[in-house]
C-alpha positions, 0 to 999 in steps of 0.5 A: 650147910646143915640147914641146906641139907635139912631144906633138901631133905624136907623139899624132897619129902614134899615133892614125894608126897605130891607125886603119890597117891592110891588106886581104889579096888578094881580100878586102874591108874593110867600114867601120862609123861611130863611131855604128854606121852601116855605109858600103856602099862596100867598102874595096878590098884594101891599105892603109886608114885609119880615124879615127873608124871601124873596119874589118872584113875579109871573105873575098872567096875561096872559103869552105868550110862544114863539116857534121859528124856528121849523122845524117839520116833516109832515105826508109826512116825509117832514121837514118843513123849519121854523114854529113859533108858540105862546101859550098864558096862565093864571094860577090860581093865588091862586095855584101859590105857589104850583105850584112854589113847584111842578114845582120849575125848570120849572119856568121862570125868566123875568129879564126886568120885575123882575118877574117869569112866573109859569111853563112856561118851562112846558107848552112850552115843552107840546106845543111844543110835540102837535104841532110836534105830530099834524103836524106829521099827515098833509102833509106839503103843507096842514100846512100853509092853515089849520094853524087855525085848526092846532092851535085849535087841539094844543090848545085842546090837551094842555089843555087836557095834563095839566088838566090831571096833574093839573086840573083847574090850566091853562088855555090855552087862544089861540094858533097862528101859525105865520109863516110856510114855506115849502122847496123851492125845494118842492115848485118849484116842486109843480109849475111844477106839476101845469103847467104840469097838466094845460098843460095836462088839455088843451090837454084834452079839445082840444081832447074833442072839435076835438072829439065833431066836428068829431062825429057832422060831422059823424052824419051829413054824416049819415043823408044825405040818398041818398033820400035826396042827390037826393032831393038837386040835383033836387033843384039845377037842378031847380035853373039851369033852373030857371036861363035859364042855360042849365047845367048839375048837377054833384055831386062829391064824394059818393052819401051819402057824405055830404062833397063831396056834399058841397065841390065838387058839381059843375055845369058843361056846357052841351056838 
């Protein structure tokens, strides 16, 4: 009889140990009865017991959704070679049991941490759709240099969509665009186009300089009237007389040509 009582006591202790555990800080437990019914009252952090039920631990902390190797099509109908992004979200811990009922197939299990992430696949799916939608409104070359504004737009759209079905349950804390790569052939084409643009710009500057020089020469020629040319001729004659030279001054070219006056004008000996 004593052996029987000891056996029952040991069995009771073993059974009690099997049906217990602890919930980490900031997490909650969701209890499922033996018949599969989920209790909507969350199990708080700390020690718990589960005699004829099981308790799954759900994260109440900030959760990171990884989105890797995406190739969305941009607004110019070109697909990005690679785009990586991260979405961070939290859930209202008092609503996690209800979320587990509503989105039972959308939770994700982290085997290394032995914890469930509530509605993880739901958040990831909506975030991915929002990203593809927003990228589709931008040119492929604008995605990388506008990644901050792109992340902000995705964050706003994602939050609005989650609130439309479960208001106040999810909070999107941040969205980060980690990596953006366009097709290398597009980058090469861009480099060629930039080089051509610079070459064209240099040619336009040279043409502008040549045009300005021609315009200046034309204005100078127009300013040298016959009266001015005659005055210059007299100045040269006066200079020759002062130097004691008996010279005849001959002005080559036209009477109103500044170039002829400067380049061809010369002293020629008389006789």
